[in-house]
mmCIF file of the N, C-alpha and C atoms, coordinates in Angstrom:
data_MODEL
# 
_entry.id   MODEL 
# 
loop_
_atom_site.group_PDB 
_atom_site.id 
_atom_site.type_symbol 
_atom_site.label_atom_id 
_atom_site.label_alt_id 
_atom_site.label_comp_id 
_atom_site.label_asym_id 
_atom_site.label_entity_id 
_atom_site.label_seq_id 
_atom_site.pdbx_PDB_ins_code 
_atom_site.Cartn_x 
_atom_site.Cartn_y 
_atom_site.Cartn_z 
_atom_site.occupancy 
_atom_site.B_iso_or_equiv 
_atom_site.pdbx_formal_charge 
_atom_site.auth_seq_id 
_atom_site.auth_comp_id 
_atom_site.auth_asym_id 
_atom_site.auth_atom_id 
_atom_site.pdbx_PDB_model_num 
ATOM 1   N N  . GLY A 1 1  ? 81.675  157.282 -15.675 1.00 0.00 ? 1  GLY A N  1 
ATOM 2   C CA . GLY A 1 1  ? 82.583  156.867 -16.085 1.00 0.00 ? 1  GLY A CA 1 
ATOM 3   C C  . GLY A 1 1  ? 82.102  155.298 -16.987 1.00 0.00 ? 1  GLY A C  1 
ATOM 4   N N  . LYS A 1 2  ? 83.174  154.786 -17.782 1.00 0.00 ? 2  LYS A N  1 
ATOM 5   C CA . LYS A 1 2  ? 83.182  153.801 -18.386 1.00 0.00 ? 2  LYS A CA 1 
ATOM 6   C C  . LYS A 1 2  ? 83.895  152.557 -17.699 1.00 0.00 ? 2  LYS A C  1 
ATOM 7   N N  . THR A 1 3  ? 83.355  151.347 -18.505 1.00 0.00 ? 3  THR A N  1 
ATOM 8   C CA . THR A 1 3  ? 83.662  150.064 -18.212 1.00 0.00 ? 3  THR A CA 1 
ATOM 9   C C  . THR A 1 3  ? 85.226  149.468 -18.490 1.00 0.00 ? 3  THR A C  1 
ATOM 10  N N  . SER A 1 4  ? 85.666  149.008 -18.188 1.00 0.00 ? 4  SER A N  1 
ATOM 11  C CA . SER A 1 4  ? 87.430  148.542 -18.731 1.00 0.00 ? 4  SER A CA 1 
ATOM 12  C C  . SER A 1 4  ? 86.925  148.233 -20.162 1.00 0.00 ? 4  SER A C  1 
ATOM 13  N N  . LYS A 1 5  ? 85.762  147.232 -20.176 1.00 0.00 ? 5  LYS A N  1 
ATOM 14  C CA . LYS A 1 5  ? 85.394  146.828 -21.359 1.00 0.00 ? 5  LYS A CA 1 
ATOM 15  C C  . LYS A 1 5  ? 85.000  147.889 -22.706 1.00 0.00 ? 5  LYS A C  1 
ATOM 16  N N  . GLU A 1 6  ? 84.452  149.088 -22.114 1.00 0.00 ? 6  GLU A N  1 
ATOM 17  C CA . GLU A 1 6  ? 84.072  150.012 -22.693 1.00 0.00 ? 6  GLU A CA 1 
ATOM 18  C C  . GLU A 1 6  ? 85.205  150.701 -23.702 1.00 0.00 ? 6  GLU A C  1 
ATOM 19  N N  . ILE A 1 7  ? 86.200  151.020 -22.572 1.00 0.00 ? 7  ILE A N  1 
ATOM 20  C CA . ILE A 1 7  ? 87.358  151.409 -22.735 1.00 0.00 ? 7  ILE A CA 1 
ATOM 21  C C  . ILE A 1 7  ? 88.360  150.787 -23.634 1.00 0.00 ? 7  ILE A C  1 
ATOM 22  N N  . ALA A 1 8  ? 88.570  149.854 -23.400 1.00 0.00 ? 8  ALA A N  1 
ATOM 23  C CA . ALA A 1 8  ? 89.405  148.535 -24.065 1.00 0.00 ? 8  ALA A CA 1 
ATOM 24  C C  . ALA A 1 8  ? 88.885  148.829 -25.779 1.00 0.00 ? 8  ALA A C  1 
ATOM 25  N N  . VAL A 1 9  ? 87.632  148.483 -26.003 1.00 0.00 ? 9  VAL A N  1 
ATOM 26  C CA . VAL A 1 9  ? 86.552  148.454 -27.573 1.00 0.00 ? 9  VAL A CA 1 
ATOM 27  C C  . VAL A 1 9  ? 87.018  150.064 -28.086 1.00 0.00 ? 9  VAL A C  1 
ATOM 28  N N  . ALA A 1 10 ? 86.795  150.953 -27.441 1.00 0.00 ? 10 ALA A N  1 
ATOM 29  C CA . ALA A 1 10 ? 87.118  152.497 -27.727 1.00 0.00 ? 10 ALA A CA 1 
ATOM 30  C C  . ALA A 1 10 ? 88.817  152.574 -28.016 1.00 0.00 ? 10 ALA A C  1 
ATOM 31  N N  . LEU A 1 11 ? 89.325  151.818 -27.340 1.00 0.00 ? 11 LEU A N  1 
ATOM 32  C CA . LEU A 1 11 ? 90.955  151.992 -27.741 1.00 0.00 ? 11 LEU A CA 1 
ATOM 33  C C  . LEU A 1 11 ? 91.393  150.780 -28.704 1.00 0.00 ? 11 LEU A C  1 
ATOM 34  N N  . GLY A 1 12 ? 90.693  150.077 -29.129 1.00 0.00 ? 12 GLY A N  1 
ATOM 35  C CA . GLY A 1 12 ? 91.235  148.881 -29.727 1.00 0.00 ? 12 GLY A CA 1 
ATOM 36  C C  . GLY A 1 12 ? 92.131  147.805 -28.927 1.00 0.00 ? 12 GLY A C  1 
ATOM 37  N N  . LEU A 1 13 ? 92.010  147.783 -27.678 1.00 0.00 ? 13 LEU A N  1 
ATOM 38  C CA . LEU A 1 13 ? 92.678  147.260 -26.781 1.00 0.00 ? 13 LEU A CA 1 
ATOM 39  C C  . LEU A 1 13 ? 91.973  145.678 -26.473 1.00 0.00 ? 13 LEU A C  1 
ATOM 40  N N  . SER A 1 14 ? 92.908  145.105 -25.312 1.00 0.00 ? 14 SER A N  1 
ATOM 41  C CA . SER A 1 14 ? 91.650  143.799 -24.571 1.00 0.00 ? 14 SER A CA 1 
ATOM 42  C C  . SER A 1 14 ? 91.645  144.537 -23.267 1.00 0.00 ? 14 SER A C  1 
ATOM 43  N N  . VAL A 1 15 ? 90.933  143.668 -22.892 1.00 0.00 ? 15 VAL A N  1 
ATOM 44  C CA . VAL A 1 15 ? 90.267  144.336 -21.357 1.00 0.00 ? 15 VAL A CA 1 
ATOM 45  C C  . VAL A 1 15 ? 91.600  144.584 -20.387 1.00 0.00 ? 15 VAL A C  1 
ATOM 46  N N  . LYS A 1 16 ? 92.301  143.101 -20.783 1.00 0.00 ? 16 LYS A N  1 
ATOM 47  C CA . LYS A 1 16 ? 93.302  143.075 -19.749 1.00 0.00 ? 16 LYS A CA 1 
ATOM 48  C C  . LYS A 1 16 ? 94.310  144.099 -20.164 1.00 0.00 ? 16 LYS A C  1 
ATOM 49  N N  . SER A 1 17 ? 94.727  144.446 -21.215 1.00 0.00 ? 17 SER A N  1 
ATOM 50  C CA . SER A 1 17 ? 95.832  145.496 -21.644 1.00 0.00 ? 17 SER A CA 1 
ATOM 51  C C  . SER A 1 17 ? 95.130  146.978 -20.675 1.00 0.00 ? 17 SER A C  1 
ATOM 52  N N  . ALA A 1 18 ? 94.115  147.279 -20.714 1.00 0.00 ? 18 ALA A N  1 
ATOM 53  C CA . ALA A 1 18 ? 93.220  148.448 -21.062 1.00 0.00 ? 18 ALA A CA 1 
ATOM 54  C C  . ALA A 1 18 ? 93.457  148.526 -19.073 1.00 0.00 ? 18 ALA A C  1 
ATOM 55  N N  . GLU A 1 19 ? 93.264  147.705 -18.453 1.00 0.00 ? 19 GLU A N  1 
ATOM 56  C CA . GLU A 1 19 ? 93.060  147.682 -17.004 1.00 0.00 ? 19 GLU A CA 1 
ATOM 57  C C  . GLU A 1 19 ? 94.925  147.827 -16.663 1.00 0.00 ? 19 GLU A C  1 
ATOM 58  N N  . SER A 1 20 ? 95.780  147.047 -17.211 1.00 0.00 ? 20 SER A N  1 
ATOM 59  C CA . SER A 1 20 ? 97.294  147.004 -17.111 1.00 0.00 ? 20 SER A CA 1 
ATOM 60  C C  . SER A 1 20 ? 97.756  148.567 -17.456 1.00 0.00 ? 20 SER A C  1 
ATOM 61  N N  . TYR A 1 21 ? 97.352  149.248 -18.464 1.00 0.00 ? 21 TYR A N  1 
ATOM 62  C CA . TYR A 1 21 ? 97.447  150.512 -18.623 1.00 0.00 ? 21 TYR A CA 1 
ATOM 63  C C  . TYR A 1 21 ? 97.308  151.517 -17.100 1.00 0.00 ? 21 TYR A C  1 
ATOM 64  N N  . ARG A 1 22 ? 95.838  151.431 -17.025 1.00 0.00 ? 22 ARG A N  1 
ATOM 65  C CA . ARG A 1 22 ? 95.705  152.031 -16.004 1.00 0.00 ? 22 ARG A CA 1 
ATOM 66  C C  . ARG A 1 22 ? 96.330  152.255 -14.476 1.00 0.00 ? 22 ARG A C  1 
ATOM 67  N N  . THR A 1 23 ? 96.575  150.807 -14.253 1.00 0.00 ? 23 THR A N  1 
ATOM 68  C CA . THR A 1 23 ? 97.375  150.313 -13.101 1.00 0.00 ? 23 THR A CA 1 
ATOM 69  C C  . THR A 1 23 ? 98.771  150.892 -13.010 1.00 0.00 ? 23 THR A C  1 
ATOM 70  N N  . ARG A 1 24 ? 99.324  150.709 -14.150 1.00 0.00 ? 24 ARG A N  1 
ATOM 71  C CA . ARG A 1 24 ? 100.758 151.680 -14.652 1.00 0.00 ? 24 ARG A CA 1 
ATOM 72  C C  . ARG A 1 24 ? 100.872 152.895 -14.614 1.00 0.00 ? 24 ARG A C  1 
ATOM 73  N N  . ILE A 1 25 ? 99.467  153.796 -15.089 1.00 0.00 ? 25 ILE A N  1 
ATOM 74  C CA . ILE A 1 25 ? 99.748  154.885 -14.810 1.00 0.00 ? 25 ILE A CA 1 
ATOM 75  C C  . ILE A 1 25 ? 99.206  155.645 -13.363 1.00 0.00 ? 25 ILE A C  1 
ATOM 76  N N  . MET A 1 26 ? 98.293  155.129 -12.685 1.00 0.00 ? 26 MET A N  1 
ATOM 77  C CA . MET A 1 26 ? 97.716  155.290 -11.511 1.00 0.00 ? 26 MET A CA 1 
ATOM 78  C C  . MET A 1 26 ? 99.189  155.080 -10.651 1.00 0.00 ? 26 MET A C  1 
ATOM 79  N N  . ASP A 1 27 ? 100.418 153.814 -10.924 1.00 0.00 ? 27 ASP A N  1 
ATOM 80  C CA . ASP A 1 27 ? 101.404 153.547 -9.969  1.00 0.00 ? 27 ASP A CA 1 
ATOM 81  C C  . ASP A 1 27 ? 102.281 154.916 -10.254 1.00 0.00 ? 27 ASP A C  1 
ATOM 82  N N  . LYS A 1 28 ? 102.523 155.407 -11.444 1.00 0.00 ? 28 LYS A N  1 
ATOM 83  C CA . LYS A 1 28 ? 103.106 156.119 -11.593 1.00 0.00 ? 28 LYS A CA 1 
ATOM 84  C C  . LYS A 1 28 ? 102.743 157.861 -10.995 1.00 0.00 ? 28 LYS A C  1 
ATOM 85  N N  . LEU A 1 29 ? 101.546 158.007 -11.123 1.00 0.00 ? 29 LEU A N  1 
ATOM 86  C CA . LEU A 1 29 ? 101.001 159.089 -10.352 1.00 0.00 ? 29 LEU A CA 1 
ATOM 87  C C  . LEU A 1 29 ? 100.855 158.942 -8.950  1.00 0.00 ? 29 LEU A C  1 
ATOM 88  N N  . ASP A 1 30 ? 101.111 157.928 -8.271  1.00 0.00 ? 30 ASP A N  1 
ATOM 89  C CA . ASP A 1 30 ? 101.193 157.639 -7.171  1.00 0.00 ? 30 ASP A CA 1 
ATOM 90  C C  . ASP A 1 30 ? 99.804  157.914 -6.845  1.00 0.00 ? 30 ASP A C  1 
ATOM 91  N N  . LEU A 1 31 ? 98.462  157.524 -7.285  1.00 0.00 ? 31 LEU A N  1 
ATOM 92  C CA . LEU A 1 31 ? 97.229  157.431 -6.861  1.00 0.00 ? 31 LEU A CA 1 
ATOM 93  C C  . LEU A 1 31 ? 96.844  155.687 -6.642  1.00 0.00 ? 31 LEU A C  1 
ATOM 94  N N  . HIS A 1 32 ? 95.882  155.829 -5.447  1.00 0.00 ? 32 HIS A N  1 
ATOM 95  C CA . HIS A 1 32 ? 95.940  154.133 -4.859  1.00 0.00 ? 32 HIS A CA 1 
ATOM 96  C C  . HIS A 1 32 ? 94.480  154.147 -5.430  1.00 0.00 ? 32 HIS A C  1 
ATOM 97  N N  . ASP A 1 33 ? 93.764  154.660 -6.253  1.00 0.00 ? 33 ASP A N  1 
ATOM 98  C CA . ASP A 1 33 ? 92.472  154.046 -6.358  1.00 0.00 ? 33 ASP A CA 1 
ATOM 99  C C  . ASP A 1 33 ? 91.783  154.884 -7.866  1.00 0.00 ? 33 ASP A C  1 
ATOM 100 N N  . THR A 1 34 ? 90.788  154.430 -8.164  1.00 0.00 ? 34 THR A N  1 
ATOM 101 C CA . THR A 1 34 ? 90.199  154.976 -9.350  1.00 0.00 ? 34 THR A CA 1 
ATOM 102 C C  . THR A 1 34 ? 89.498  155.996 -9.072  1.00 0.00 ? 34 THR A C  1 
ATOM 103 N N  . ALA A 1 35 ? 88.673  156.357 -8.392  1.00 0.00 ? 35 ALA A N  1 
ATOM 104 C CA . ALA A 1 35 ? 88.143  157.677 -7.775  1.00 0.00 ? 35 ALA A CA 1 
ATOM 105 C C  . ALA A 1 35 ? 89.311  158.761 -7.645  1.00 0.00 ? 35 ALA A C  1 
ATOM 106 N N  . SER A 1 36 ? 90.533  158.365 -6.933  1.00 0.00 ? 36 SER A N  1 
ATOM 107 C CA . SER A 1 36 ? 91.645  159.652 -7.088  1.00 0.00 ? 36 SER A CA 1 
ATOM 108 C C  . SER A 1 36 ? 92.210  159.901 -8.553  1.00 0.00 ? 36 SER A C  1 
ATOM 109 N N  . LEU A 1 37 ? 91.883  158.782 -9.899  1.00 0.00 ? 37 LEU A N  1 
ATOM 110 C CA . LEU A 1 37 ? 92.478  158.494 -10.960 1.00 0.00 ? 37 LEU A CA 1 
ATOM 111 C C  . LEU A 1 37 ? 91.599  159.711 -11.484 1.00 0.00 ? 37 LEU A C  1 
ATOM 112 N N  . VAL A 1 38 ? 89.767  159.495 -11.328 1.00 0.00 ? 38 VAL A N  1 
ATOM 113 C CA . VAL A 1 38 ? 89.195  160.272 -12.058 1.00 0.00 ? 38 VAL A CA 1 
ATOM 114 C C  . VAL A 1 38 ? 89.679  161.985 -11.484 1.00 0.00 ? 38 VAL A C  1 
ATOM 115 N N  . ARG A 1 39 ? 89.584  162.015 -10.290 1.00 0.00 ? 39 ARG A N  1 
ATOM 116 C CA . ARG A 1 39 ? 89.882  163.199 -9.881  1.00 0.00 ? 39 ARG A CA 1 
ATOM 117 C C  . ARG A 1 39 ? 91.124  164.118 -10.497 1.00 0.00 ? 39 ARG A C  1 
ATOM 118 N N  . TYR A 1 40 ? 92.302  163.530 -10.610 1.00 0.00 ? 40 TYR A N  1 
ATOM 119 C CA . TYR A 1 40 ? 93.204  163.818 -11.260 1.00 0.00 ? 40 TYR A CA 1 
ATOM 120 C C  . TYR A 1 40 ? 92.854  164.476 -12.450 1.00 0.00 ? 40 TYR A C  1 
ATOM 121 N N  . ALA A 1 41 ? 92.092  163.683 -13.273 1.00 0.00 ? 41 ALA A N  1 
ATOM 122 C CA . ALA A 1 41 ? 91.994  163.721 -14.722 1.00 0.00 ? 41 ALA A CA 1 
ATOM 123 C C  . ALA A 1 41 ? 91.132  164.669 -14.755 1.00 0.00 ? 41 ALA A C  1 
ATOM 124 N N  . VAL A 1 42 ? 89.975  165.549 -14.124 1.00 0.00 ? 42 VAL A N  1 
ATOM 125 C CA . VAL A 1 42 ? 89.314  166.566 -13.475 1.00 0.00 ? 42 VAL A CA 1 
ATOM 126 C C  . VAL A 1 42 ? 89.855  167.551 -13.361 1.00 0.00 ? 42 VAL A C  1 
ATOM 127 N N  . ARG A 1 43 ? 90.521  167.640 -12.845 1.00 0.00 ? 43 ARG A N  1 
ATOM 128 C CA . ARG A 1 43 ? 91.630  168.634 -12.418 1.00 0.00 ? 43 ARG A CA 1 
ATOM 129 C C  . ARG A 1 43 ? 92.521  169.074 -13.843 1.00 0.00 ? 43 ARG A C  1 
ATOM 130 N N  . GLN A 1 44 ? 92.815  168.133 -14.476 1.00 0.00 ? 44 GLN A N  1 
ATOM 131 C CA . GLN A 1 44 ? 93.896  168.248 -15.221 1.00 0.00 ? 44 GLN A CA 1 
ATOM 132 C C  . GLN A 1 44 ? 93.211  168.852 -16.783 1.00 0.00 ? 44 GLN A C  1 
ATOM 133 N N  . GLY A 1 45 ? 91.993  168.742 -16.414 1.00 0.00 ? 45 GLY A N  1 
ATOM 134 C CA . GLY A 1 45 ? 91.471  169.133 -17.841 1.00 0.00 ? 45 GLY A CA 1 
ATOM 135 C C  . GLY A 1 45 ? 91.286  168.144 -18.995 1.00 0.00 ? 45 GLY A C  1 
ATOM 136 N N  . LEU A 1 46 ? 91.630  166.820 -18.115 1.00 0.00 ? 46 LEU A N  1 
ATOM 137 C CA . LEU A 1 46 ? 91.500  165.519 -19.561 1.00 0.00 ? 46 LEU A CA 1 
ATOM 138 C C  . LEU A 1 46 ? 90.246  165.287 -19.542 1.00 0.00 ? 46 LEU A C  1 
ATOM 139 N N  . ILE A 1 47 ? 89.164  165.559 -18.540 1.00 0.00 ? 47 ILE A N  1 
ATOM 140 C CA . ILE A 1 47 ? 87.614  165.097 -18.738 1.00 0.00 ? 47 ILE A CA 1 
ATOM 141 C C  . ILE A 1 47 ? 86.886  166.020 -17.977 1.00 0.00 ? 47 ILE A C  1 
ATOM 142 N N  . GLU A 1 48 ? 85.370  166.170 -18.267 1.00 0.00 ? 48 GLU A N  1 
ATOM 143 C CA . GLU A 1 48 ? 84.670  166.807 -17.499 1.00 0.00 ? 48 GLU A CA 1 
ATOM 144 C C  . GLU A 1 48 ? 83.989  165.680 -16.670 1.00 0.00 ? 48 GLU A C  1 
ATOM 145 N N  . PRO A 1 49 ? 83.498  166.741 -15.291 1.00 0.00 ? 49 PRO A N  1 
ATOM 146 C CA . PRO A 1 49 ? 82.626  165.832 -14.773 1.00 0.00 ? 49 PRO A CA 1 
ATOM 147 C C  . PRO A 1 49 ? 81.303  165.517 -14.597 1.00 0.00 ? 49 PRO A C  1 
# 
């Protein structure tokens, strides 16, 4: 995985914004930790393991 800073740089966001977006996505998907988010993304074909 990538750090929040790496994600923010890649998307042209502040670190705080990247973290906030991740938190909001996790809330909407009812995911409680980053590992669950990664598993979800793999199952959906958004990222490769």
